[in-house]
N, CA, C, O and the ligand as a Tripos MOL2 file, in Angstrom:
@<TRIPOS>MOLECULE
protein
  253   251    64     0     0
PROTEIN
NO_CHARGES

@<TRIPOS>ATOM
      1 N           0.8540   -1.2020    0.0000 N.3       1 MET1
      2 CA          0.0000    0.0000    0.0000 C.3       1 MET1
      3 C           0.8830    1.2420    0.0000 C.2       1 MET1
      4 O           1.8120    1.3640    0.7990 O.2       1 MET1
      5 N           0.5760    2.1510   -0.9040 N.am      2 ARG2
      6 CA          1.2990    3.4180   -0.9180 C.3       2 ARG2
      7 C           0.4440    4.4890   -0.2720 C.2       2 ARG2
      8 O          -0.7850    4.4440   -0.3230 O.2       2 ARG2
      9 N           1.1120    5.4450    0.3310 N.am      3 THR3
     10 CA          0.3900    6.5160    1.0040 C.3       3 THR3
     11 C           0.3450    7.7540    0.1210 C.2       3 THR3
     12 O           1.3780    8.2840   -0.2870 O.2       3 THR3
     13 N          -0.8420    8.1950   -0.1580 N.am      4 TYR4
     14 CA         -1.0400    9.3930   -0.9520 C.3       4 TYR4
     15 C          -1.7490   10.4380   -0.1020 C.2       4 TYR4
     16 O          -2.4000   10.1190    0.8930 O.2       4 TYR4
     17 N          -1.6090   11.6750   -0.5100 N.am      5 THR5
     18 CA         -2.4080   12.7360    0.0860 C.3       5 THR5
     19 C          -3.5950   12.9760   -0.8330 C.2       5 THR5
     20 O          -3.4430   13.4980   -1.9370 O.2       5 THR5
     21 N          -4.7620   12.5950   -0.3760 N.am      6 TYR6
     22 CA         -5.9690   12.6830   -1.1970 C.3       6 TYR6
     23 C          -6.6460   14.0330   -1.0110 C.2       6 TYR6
     24 O          -6.8980   14.4640    0.1140 O.2       6 TYR6
     25 N          -6.9330   14.6860   -2.1120 N.am      7 GLU7
     26 CA         -7.6290   15.9610   -2.0490 C.3       7 GLU7
     27 C          -8.7480   15.9860   -3.0760 C.2       7 GLU7
     28 O          -8.6940   15.3040   -4.1000 O.2       7 GLU7
     29 N          -9.7590   16.7840   -2.7800 N.am      8 VAL8
     30 CA        -10.8700   16.9410   -3.7180 C.3       8 VAL8
     31 C         -10.3370   17.4150   -5.0720 C.2       8 VAL8
     32 O          -9.5300   18.3410   -5.1440 O.2       8 VAL8
     33 N         -10.7940   16.7740   -6.1240 N.am      9 GLY9
     34 CA        -10.3760   17.1490   -7.4700 C.3       9 GLY9
     35 C          -9.3080   16.2250   -8.0400 C.2       9 GLY9
     36 O          -9.0830   16.1990   -9.2500 O.2       9 GLY9
     37 N          -8.6430   15.4570   -7.1530 N.am     10 ASP10
     38 CA         -7.6350   14.5120   -7.6320 C.3      10 ASP10
     39 C          -8.3090   13.3280   -8.3210 C.2      10 ASP10
     40 O          -9.4830   13.0400   -8.0890 O.2      10 ASP10
     41 N          -7.5440   12.6520   -9.1690 N.am     11 ILE11
     42 CA         -8.0450   11.4710   -9.8690 C.3      11 ILE11
     43 C          -7.3150   10.2500   -9.3330 C.2      11 ILE11
     44 O          -6.0920   10.1570   -9.4300 O.2      11 ILE11
     45 N          -8.0680    9.3160   -8.7670 N.am     12 VAL12
     46 CA         -7.4590    8.1090   -8.2220 C.3      12 VAL12
     47 C          -7.7560    6.9230   -9.1490 C.2      12 VAL12
     48 O          -8.8720    6.7610   -9.6420 O.2      12 VAL12
     49 N          -6.7270    6.1070   -9.3670 N.am     13 THR13
     50 CA         -6.8900    4.8890  -10.1570 C.3      13 THR13
     51 C          -6.9750    3.7110   -9.1900 C.2      13 THR13
     52 O          -6.0740    3.4970   -8.3790 O.2      13 THR13
     53 N          -8.0560    2.9550   -9.2810 N.am     14 LEU14
     54 CA         -8.2470    1.8070   -8.3980 C.3      14 LEU14
     55 C          -7.9170    0.5110   -9.1300 C.2      14 LEU14
     56 O          -7.9340    0.4410  -10.3590 O.2      14 LEU14
     57 N          -7.6160   -0.5140   -8.3310 N.am     15 LYS15
     58 CA         -7.2680   -1.8210   -8.8770 C.3      15 LYS15
     59 C          -8.4130   -2.4230   -9.6820 C.2      15 LYS15
     60 O          -8.2330   -2.8900  -10.8060 O.2      15 LYS15
     61 N          -9.5930   -2.3980   -9.0740 N.am     16 LYS16
     62 CA        -10.7500   -3.0010   -9.7390 C.3      16 LYS16
     63 C         -11.4050   -2.0110  -10.6750 C.2      16 LYS16
     64 O         -11.5790   -0.8440  -10.3240 O.2      16 LYS16
     65 N         -11.7680   -2.4590  -11.8560 N.am     17 GLN17
     66 CA        -12.4310   -1.5270  -12.7600 C.3      17 GLN17
     67 C         -13.9430   -1.5540  -12.5780 C.2      17 GLN17
     68 O         -14.5360   -2.5720  -12.2210 O.2      17 GLN17
     69 N         -14.5400   -0.3990  -12.8360 N.am     18 HIS18
     70 CA        -15.9860   -0.2640  -12.7810 C.3      18 HIS18
     71 C         -16.5800   -1.0560  -13.9530 C.2      18 HIS18
     72 O         -15.9020   -1.2490  -14.9620 O.2      18 HIS18
     73 N         -17.8310   -1.5190  -13.8420 N.am     19 PRO19
     74 CA        -18.4470   -2.2440  -14.9560 C.3      19 PRO19
     75 C         -18.3930   -1.4850  -16.2900 C.2      19 PRO19
     76 O         -18.4560   -2.1120  -17.3470 O.2      19 PRO19
     77 N         -18.2790   -0.1750  -16.2640 N.am     20 CYS20
     78 CA        -18.2210    0.5950  -17.5170 C.3      20 CYS20
     79 C         -16.8420    0.5150  -18.1570 C.2      20 CYS20
     80 O         -16.6650    0.9570  -19.2920 O.2      20 CYS20
     81 N         -15.8450   -0.0490  -17.4370 N.am     21 GLY21
     82 CA        -14.5220   -0.2310  -18.0210 C.3      21 GLY21
     83 C         -13.4710    0.7460  -17.5190 C.2      21 GLY21
     84 O         -12.2830    0.5810  -17.7980 O.2      21 GLY21
     85 N         -13.9020    1.7670  -16.7780 N.am     22 SER22
     86 CA        -12.9550    2.7620  -16.2810 C.3      22 SER22
     87 C         -12.4270    2.3650  -14.9040 C.2      22 SER22
     88 O         -13.1440    1.7660  -14.1030 O.2      22 SER22
     89 N         -11.1670    2.7050  -14.6410 N.am     23 LYS23
     90 CA        -10.5980    2.4880  -13.3060 C.3      23 LYS23
     91 C         -10.3030    3.8230  -12.6310 C.2      23 LYS23
     92 O          -9.7620    3.8600  -11.5250 O.2      23 LYS23
     93 N         -10.6530    4.9010  -13.2890 N.am     24 GLU24
     94 CA        -10.3030    6.2180  -12.7660 C.3      24 GLU24
     95 C         -11.5170    6.9040  -12.1510 C.2      24 GLU24
     96 O         -12.6150    6.9020  -12.7090 O.2      24 GLU24
     97 N         -11.2780    7.4870  -10.9860 N.am     25 TRP25
     98 CA        -12.3520    8.1390  -10.2360 C.3      25 TRP25
     99 C         -11.9140    9.5250   -9.7930 C.2      25 TRP25
    100 O         -10.7840    9.7150   -9.3430 O.2      25 TRP25
    101 N         -12.8060   10.4810   -9.9200 N.am     26 GLU26
    102 CA        -12.5300   11.8230   -9.4000 C.3      26 GLU26
    103 C         -12.9860   11.8810   -7.9530 C.2      26 GLU26
    104 O         -14.0690   11.4000   -7.6190 O.2      26 GLU26
    105 N         -12.1700   12.4660   -7.1020 N.am     27 ILE27
    106 CA        -12.5140   12.5860   -5.6900 C.3      27 ILE27
    107 C         -13.3920   13.8200   -5.4880 C.2      27 ILE27
    108 O         -12.9810   14.9450   -5.7710 O.2      27 ILE27
    109 N         -14.6020   13.5880   -4.9950 N.am     28 LEU28
    110 CA        -15.5400   14.6940   -4.7590 C.3      28 LEU28
    111 C         -15.5790   15.1030   -3.2990 C.2      28 LEU28
    112 O         -15.8930   16.2470   -2.9720 O.2      28 LEU28
    113 N         -15.2540   14.1500   -2.4150 N.am     29 ARG29
    114 CA        -15.2590   14.4610   -0.9880 C.3      29 ARG29
    115 C         -14.3020   13.5160   -0.2730 C.2      29 ARG29
    116 O         -14.2440   12.3270   -0.5840 O.2      29 ARG29
    117 N         -13.5540   14.0490    0.6850 N.am     30 VAL30
    118 CA        -12.6530   13.2160    1.4750 C.3      30 VAL30
    119 C         -13.1060   13.2060    2.9250 C.2      30 VAL30
    120 O         -13.8480   14.0890    3.3550 O.2      30 VAL30
    121 N         -12.6570   12.2020    3.6830 N.am     31 GLY31
    122 CA        -13.0530   12.0490    5.0770 C.3      31 GLY31
    123 C         -12.9120   10.5850    5.4370 C.2      31 GLY31
    124 O         -12.1340    9.8640    4.8110 O.2      31 GLY31
    125 N         -13.6610   10.1310    6.4470 N.am     32 ALA32
    126 CA        -13.6550    8.7140    6.7940 C.3      32 ALA32
    127 C         -14.2070    7.9140    5.6210 C.2      32 ALA32
    128 O         -13.7630    6.7950    5.3610 O.2      32 ALA32
    129 N         -15.1770    8.4930    4.9140 N.am     33 ASP33
    130 CA        -15.6720    7.9390    3.6530 C.3      33 ASP33
    131 C         -15.3910    8.9510    2.5530 C.2      33 ASP33
    132 O         -15.4920   10.1610    2.7560 O.2      33 ASP33
    133 N         -15.0370    8.4300    1.3860 N.am     34 PHE34
    134 CA        -14.8110    9.2780    0.2190 C.3      34 PHE34
    135 C         -16.0210    9.2020   -0.6900 C.2      34 PHE34
    136 O         -16.6860    8.1680   -0.7600 O.2      34 PHE34
    137 N         -16.3120   10.2930   -1.3890 N.am     35 ARG35
    138 CA        -17.2600   10.2360   -2.4950 C.3      35 ARG35
    139 C         -16.4490   10.3070   -3.7780 C.2      35 ARG35
    140 O         -15.6680   11.2340   -3.9930 O.2      35 ARG35
    141 N         -16.6540    9.3050   -4.6270 N.am     36 LEU36
    142 CA        -15.9120    9.2250   -5.8810 C.3      36 LEU36
    143 C         -16.8740    9.2320   -7.0540 C.2      36 LEU36
    144 O         -17.9780    8.6930   -6.9800 O.2      36 LEU36
    145 N         -16.4290    9.8600   -8.1490 N.am     37 LYS37
    146 CA        -17.2120    9.8560   -9.3890 C.3      37 LYS37
    147 C         -16.4140    9.1300  -10.4710 C.2      37 LYS37
    148 O         -15.2630    9.4660  -10.7500 O.2      37 LYS37
    149 N         -17.0520    8.1330  -11.0690 N.am     38 CYS38
    150 CA        -16.4090    7.3750  -12.1390 C.3      38 CYS38
    151 C         -16.2020    8.2790  -13.3530 C.2      38 CYS38
    152 O         -17.1260    8.9590  -13.8000 O.2      38 CYS38
    153 N         -14.9720    8.2760  -13.8820 N.am     39 LEU39
    154 CA        -14.7000    9.1230  -15.0460 C.3      39 LEU39
    155 C         -15.2680    8.5220  -16.3240 C.2      39 LEU39
    156 O         -15.4060    9.2090  -17.3360 O.2      39 LEU39
    157 N         -15.5950    7.2360  -16.2700 N.am     40 GLY40
    158 CA        -16.1290    6.5890  -17.4560 C.3      40 GLY40
    159 C         -17.6030    6.8800  -17.6700 C.2      40 GLY40
    160 O         -18.0280    7.1980  -18.7800 O.2      40 GLY40
    161 N         -18.3860    6.7700  -16.5890 N.am     41 CYS41
    162 CA        -19.8400    6.8580  -16.7420 C.3      41 CYS41
    163 C         -20.4810    7.9020  -15.8390 C.2      41 CYS41
    164 O         -21.6760    8.1680  -15.9670 O.2      41 CYS41
    165 N         -19.7170    8.4990  -14.9310 N.am     42 GLY42
    166 CA        -20.2740    9.5350  -14.0640 C.3      42 GLY42
    167 C         -20.9550    9.0240  -12.8160 C.2      42 GLY42
    168 O         -21.4420    9.8110  -12.0050 O.2      42 GLY42
    169 N         -20.9940    7.6870  -12.6510 N.am     43 HIS43
    170 CA        -21.6160    7.0940  -11.4680 C.3      43 HIS43
    171 C         -20.8610    7.5190  -10.2130 C.2      43 HIS43
    172 O         -19.6310    7.5700  -10.2130 O.2      43 HIS43
    173 N         -21.6010    7.8260   -9.1350 N.am     44 GLN44
    174 CA        -20.9710    8.2400   -7.8860 C.3      44 GLN44
    175 C         -21.1390    7.1700   -6.8230 C.2      44 GLN44
    176 O         -22.1900    6.5360   -6.7220 O.2      44 GLN44
    177 N         -20.0870    6.9760   -6.0280 N.am     45 ILE45
    178 CA        -20.1430    6.0150   -4.9320 C.3      45 ILE45
    179 C         -19.5780    6.6480   -3.6710 C.2      45 ILE45
    180 O         -18.8000    7.6000   -3.7200 O.2      45 ILE45
    181 N         -20.0040    6.0760   -2.5150 N.am     46 MET46
    182 CA        -19.3520    6.3810   -1.2540 C.3      46 MET46
    183 C         -18.5210    5.1460   -0.9150 C.2      46 MET46
    184 O         -18.9910    4.0160   -1.0420 O.2      46 MET46
    185 N         -17.2870    5.3740   -0.4840 N.am     47 ILE47
    186 CA        -16.3930    4.2530   -0.2000 C.3      47 ILE47
    187 C         -15.5180    4.6210    0.9820 C.2      47 ILE47
    188 O         -15.0510    5.7560    1.0870 O.2      47 ILE47
    189 N         -15.2930    3.6550    1.8790 N.am     48 ALA48
    190 CA        -14.4720    3.9060    3.0640 C.3      48 ALA48
    191 C         -13.0570    4.2780    2.6540 C.2      48 ALA48
    192 O         -12.4980    3.7140    1.7140 O.2      48 ALA48
    193 N         -12.4900    5.2310    3.3700 N.am     49 ARG49
    194 CA        -11.1390    5.6970    3.0550 C.3      49 ARG49
    195 C         -10.1420    4.5390    3.0120 C.2      49 ARG49
    196 O          -9.2710    4.4980    2.1430 O.2      49 ARG49
    197 N         -10.2720    3.5950    3.9530 N.am     50 ARG50
    198 CA         -9.2910    2.5010    3.9910 C.3      50 ARG50
    199 C          -9.3710    1.6340    2.7500 C.2      50 ARG50
    200 O          -8.3700    1.0480    2.3390 O.2      50 ARG50
    201 N         -10.5620    1.5440    2.1410 N.am     51 LEU51
    202 CA        -10.7000    0.7590    0.9170 C.3      51 LEU51
    203 C         -10.0520    1.4870   -0.2650 C.2      51 LEU51
    204 O          -9.4490    0.8680   -1.1410 O.2      51 LEU51
    205 N         -10.1920    2.8120   -0.2660 N.am     52 VAL52
    206 CA         -9.5080    3.5870   -1.3030 C.3      52 VAL52
    207 C          -8.0050    3.3840   -1.1650 C.2      52 VAL52
    208 O          -7.3100    3.1380   -2.1510 O.2      52 VAL52
    209 N          -7.5040    3.4890    0.0790 N.am     53 GLU53
    210 CA         -6.0630    3.3460    0.3090 C.3      53 GLU53
    211 C          -5.5790    1.9570   -0.0900 C.2      53 GLU53
    212 O          -4.4930    1.7990   -0.6490 O.2      53 GLU53
    213 N          -6.4030    0.9530    0.2060 N.am     54 LYS54
    214 CA         -6.0170   -0.4320   -0.0750 C.3      54 LYS54
    215 C          -5.9960   -0.7060   -1.5830 C.2      54 LYS54
    216 O          -5.1670   -1.4780   -2.0640 O.2      54 LYS54
    217 N          -6.9040   -0.0760   -2.3200 N.am     55 ASN55
    218 CA         -7.0730   -0.4080   -3.7340 C.3      55 ASN55
    219 C          -6.4650    0.6000   -4.7020 C.2      55 ASN55
    220 O          -6.5300    0.4170   -5.9180 O.2      55 ASN55
    221 N          -5.8770    1.6590   -4.1660 N.am     56 ALA56
    222 CA         -5.3340    2.6880   -5.0530 C.3      56 ALA56
    223 C          -4.0830    2.2030   -5.7770 C.2      56 ALA56
    224 O          -3.1910    1.6110   -5.1680 O.2      56 ALA56
    225 N          -4.0270    2.4550   -7.0640 N.am     57 ARG57
    226 CA         -2.8570    2.1260   -7.8700 C.3      57 ARG57
    227 C          -2.0730    3.3790   -8.2320 C.2      57 ARG57
    228 O          -0.8550    3.3440   -8.4120 O.2      57 ARG57
    229 N          -2.7980    4.4820   -8.3350 N.am     58 ASP58
    230 CA         -2.1580    5.7090   -8.7840 C.3      58 ASP58
    231 C          -3.0210    6.8890   -8.3510 C.2      58 ASP58
    232 O          -4.2260    6.7470   -8.1410 O.2      58 ASP58
    233 N          -2.3950    8.0460   -8.2230 N.am     59 LEU59
    234 CA         -3.1420    9.2530   -7.9020 C.3      59 LEU59
    235 C          -2.6020   10.3910   -8.7630 C.2      59 LEU59
    236 O          -1.4080   10.6900   -8.7440 O.2      59 LEU59
    237 N          -3.4870   11.0110   -9.5070 N.am     60 ARG60
    238 CA         -3.0920   12.1820  -10.2960 C.3      60 ARG60
    239 C          -3.6100   13.4150   -9.5820 C.2      60 ARG60
    240 O          -4.8080   13.5560   -9.3370 O.2      60 ARG60
    241 N          -2.6800   14.3100   -9.2520 N.am     61 LYS61
    242 CA         -3.1010   15.5150   -8.5700 C.3      61 LYS61
    243 C          -3.8070   16.4360   -9.5490 C.2      61 LYS61
    244 O          -3.4790   16.5140  -10.7330 O.2      61 LYS61
    245 N          -4.7920   17.1290   -8.9970 N.am     62 LYS62
    246 CA         -5.5350   18.1170   -9.7830 C.3      62 LYS62
    247 C          -4.5720   19.1410  -10.3570 C.2      62 LYS62
    248 O          -3.6410   19.5800   -9.6830 O.2      62 LYS62
    249 N          -4.8020   19.5140  -11.5940 N.am     63 ALA63
    250 CA         -3.8600   20.4170  -12.2890 C.3      63 ALA63
    251 C          -3.8300   21.7950  -11.6370 C.2      63 ALA63
    252 O          -3.0970   22.6750  -12.0880 O.2      63 ALA63
    253 ZN        -18.2070    3.7610  -14.5270 Zn       64 ZN64
@<TRIPOS>BOND
     1     1     2 1
     2     2     3 1
     3     3     4 2
     4     3     5 am
     5     5     6 1
     6     6     7 1
     7     7     8 2
     8     7     9 am
     9     9    10 1
    10    10    11 1
    11    11    12 2
    12    11    13 am
    13    13    14 1
    14    14    15 1
    15    15    16 2
    16    15    17 am
    17    17    18 1
    18    18    19 1
    19    19    20 2
    20    19    21 am
    21    21    22 1
    22    22    23 1
    23    23    24 2
    24    23    25 am
    25    25    26 1
    26    26    27 1
    27    27    28 2
    28    27    29 am
    29    29    30 1
    30    30    31 1
    31    31    32 2
    32    31    33 am
    33    33    34 1
    34    34    35 1
    35    35    36 2
    36    35    37 am
    37    37    38 1
    38    38    39 1
    39    39    40 2
    40    39    41 am
    41    41    42 1
    42    42    43 1
    43    43    44 2
    44    43    45 am
    45    45    46 1
    46    46    47 1
    47    47    48 2
    48    47    49 am
    49    49    50 1
    50    50    51 1
    51    51    52 2
    52    51    53 am
    53    53    54 1
    54    54    55 1
    55    55    56 2
    56    55    57 am
    57    57    58 1
    58    58    59 1
    59    59    60 2
    60    59    61 am
    61    61    62 1
    62    62    63 1
    63    63    64 2
    64    63    65 am
    65    65    66 1
    66    66    67 1
    67    67    68 2
    68    67    69 am
    69    69    70 1
    70    70    71 1
    71    71    72 2
    72    71    73 am
    73    73    74 1
    74    74    75 1
    75    75    76 2
    76    75    77 am
    77    77    78 1
    78    78    79 1
    79    79    80 2
    80    79    81 am
    81    81    82 1
    82    82    83 1
    83    83    84 2
    84    83    85 am
    85    85    86 1
    86    86    87 1
    87    87    88 2
    88    87    89 am
    89    89    90 1
    90    90    91 1
    91    91    92 2
    92    91    93 am
    93    93    94 1
    94    94    95 1
    95    95    96 2
    96    95    97 am
    97    97    98 1
    98    98    99 1
    99    99   100 2
   100    99   101 am
   101   101   102 1
   102   102   103 1
   103   103   104 2
   104   103   105 am
   105   105   106 1
   106   106   107 1
   107   107   108 2
   108   107   109 am
   109   109   110 1
   110   110   111 1
   111   111   112 2
   112   111   113 am
   113   113   114 1
   114   114   115 1
   115   115   116 2
   116   115   117 am
   117   117   118 1
   118   118   119 1
   119   119   120 2
   120   119   121 am
   121   121   122 1
   122   122   123 1
   123   123   124 2
   124   123   125 am
   125   125   126 1
   126   126   127 1
   127   127   128 2
   128   127   129 am
   129   129   130 1
   130   130   131 1
   131   131   132 2
   132   131   133 am
   133   133   134 1
   134   134   135 1
   135   135   136 2
   136   135   137 am
   137   137   138 1
   138   138   139 1
   139   139   140 2
   140   139   141 am
   141   141   142 1
   142   142   143 1
   143   143   144 2
   144   143   145 am
   145   145   146 1
   146   146   147 1
   147   147   148 2
   148   147   149 am
   149   149   150 1
   150   150   151 1
   151   151   152 2
   152   151   153 am
   153   153   154 1
   154   154   155 1
   155   155   156 2
   156   155   157 am
   157   157   158 1
   158   158   159 1
   159   159   160 2
   160   159   161 am
   161   161   162 1
   162   162   163 1
   163   163   164 2
   164   163   165 am
   165   165   166 1
   166   166   167 1
   167   167   168 2
   168   167   169 am
   169   169   170 1
   170   170   171 1
   171   171   172 2
   172   171   173 am
   173   173   174 1
   174   174   175 1
   175   175   176 2
   176   175   177 am
   177   177   178 1
   178   178   179 1
   179   179   180 2
   180   179   181 am
   181   181   182 1
   182   182   183 1
   183   183   184 2
   184   183   185 am
   185   185   186 1
   186   186   187 1
   187   187   188 2
   188   187   189 am
   189   189   190 1
   190   190   191 1
   191   191   192 2
   192   191   193 am
   193   193   194 1
   194   194   195 1
   195   195   196 2
   196   195   197 am
   197   197   198 1
   198   198   199 1
   199   199   200 2
   200   199   201 am
   201   201   202 1
   202   202   203 1
   203   203   204 2
   204   203   205 am
   205   205   206 1
   206   206   207 1
   207   207   208 2
   208   207   209 am
   209   209   210 1
   210   210   211 1
   211   211   212 2
   212   211   213 am
   213   213   214 1
   214   214   215 1
   215   215   216 2
   216   215   217 am
   217   217   218 1
   218   218   219 1
   219   219   220 2
   220   219   221 am
   221   221   222 1
   222   222   223 1
   223   223   224 2
   224   223   225 am
   225   225   226 1
   226   226   227 1
   227   227   228 2
   228   227   229 am
   229   229   230 1
   230   230   231 1
   231   231   232 2
   232   231   233 am
   233   233   234 1
   234   234   235 1
   235   235   236 2
   236   235   237 am
   237   237   238 1
   238   238   239 1
   239   239   240 2
   240   239   241 am
   241   241   242 1
   242   242   243 1
   243   243   244 2
   244   243   245 am
   245   245   246 1
   246   246   247 1
   247   247   248 2
   248   247   249 am
   249   249   250 1
   250   250   251 1
   251   251   252 2
@<TRIPOS>SUBSTRUCTURE
     1 MET1         2 RESIDUE 1 A MET
     2 ARG2         6 RESIDUE 1 A ARG
     3 THR3        10 RESIDUE 1 A THR
     4 TYR4        14 RESIDUE 1 A TYR
     5 THR5        18 RESIDUE 1 A THR
     6 TYR6        22 RESIDUE 1 A TYR
     7 GLU7        26 RESIDUE 1 A GLU
     8 VAL8        30 RESIDUE 1 A VAL
     9 GLY9        34 RESIDUE 1 A GLY
    10 ASP10       38 RESIDUE 1 A ASP
    11 ILE11       42 RESIDUE 1 A ILE
    12 VAL12       46 RESIDUE 1 A VAL
    13 THR13       50 RESIDUE 1 A THR
    14 LEU14       54 RESIDUE 1 A LEU
    15 LYS15       58 RESIDUE 1 A LYS
    16 LYS16       62 RESIDUE 1 A LYS
    17 GLN17       66 RESIDUE 1 A GLN
    18 HIS18       70 RESIDUE 1 A HIS
    19 PRO19       74 RESIDUE 1 A PRO
    20 CYS20       78 RESIDUE 1 A CYS
    21 GLY21       82 RESIDUE 1 A GLY
    22 SER22       86 RESIDUE 1 A SER
    23 LYS23       90 RESIDUE 1 A LYS
    24 GLU24       94 RESIDUE 1 A GLU
    25 TRP25       98 RESIDUE 1 A TRP
    26 GLU26      102 RESIDUE 1 A GLU
    27 ILE27      106 RESIDUE 1 A ILE
    28 LEU28      110 RESIDUE 1 A LEU
    29 ARG29      114 RESIDUE 1 A ARG
    30 VAL30      118 RESIDUE 1 A VAL
    31 GLY31      122 RESIDUE 1 A GLY
    32 ALA32      126 RESIDUE 1 A ALA
    33 ASP33      130 RESIDUE 1 A ASP
    34 PHE34      134 RESIDUE 1 A PHE
    35 ARG35      138 RESIDUE 1 A ARG
    36 LEU36      142 RESIDUE 1 A LEU
    37 LYS37      146 RESIDUE 1 A LYS
    38 CYS38      150 RESIDUE 1 A CYS
    39 LEU39      154 RESIDUE 1 A LEU
    40 GLY40      158 RESIDUE 1 A GLY
    41 CYS41      162 RESIDUE 1 A CYS
    42 GLY42      166 RESIDUE 1 A GLY
    43 HIS43      170 RESIDUE 1 A HIS
    44 GLN44      174 RESIDUE 1 A GLN
    45 ILE45      178 RESIDUE 1 A ILE
    46 MET46      182 RESIDUE 1 A MET
    47 ILE47      186 RESIDUE 1 A ILE
    48 ALA48      190 RESIDUE 1 A ALA
    49 ARG49      194 RESIDUE 1 A ARG
    50 ARG50      198 RESIDUE 1 A ARG
    51 LEU51      202 RESIDUE 1 A LEU
    52 VAL52      206 RESIDUE 1 A VAL
    53 GLU53      210 RESIDUE 1 A GLU
    54 LYS54      214 RESIDUE 1 A LYS
    55 ASN55      218 RESIDUE 1 A ASN
    56 ALA56      222 RESIDUE 1 A ALA
    57 ARG57      226 RESIDUE 1 A ARG
    58 ASP58      230 RESIDUE 1 A ASP
    59 LEU59      234 RESIDUE 1 A LEU
    60 ARG60      238 RESIDUE 1 A ARG
    61 LYS61      242 RESIDUE 1 A LYS
    62 LYS62      246 RESIDUE 1 A LYS
    63 ALA63      250 RESIDUE 1 A ALA
    64 ZN64       253 GROUP 0 **** ****
């Protein structure tokens, strides 16, 4: 597990891909739970921070 500093607007790449085929998610909210938006289809999910940390492959900081 790598440690990233997660901020709203960053793009996180997760290990598992969404059914739409995308693995990239935009971070909409951080905290104990994150709100993520799929870049492929726009679907939004709430996910525990530890699951994001466990499954993150990459993090692109907001430009
Ligand atoms: Zn999707």
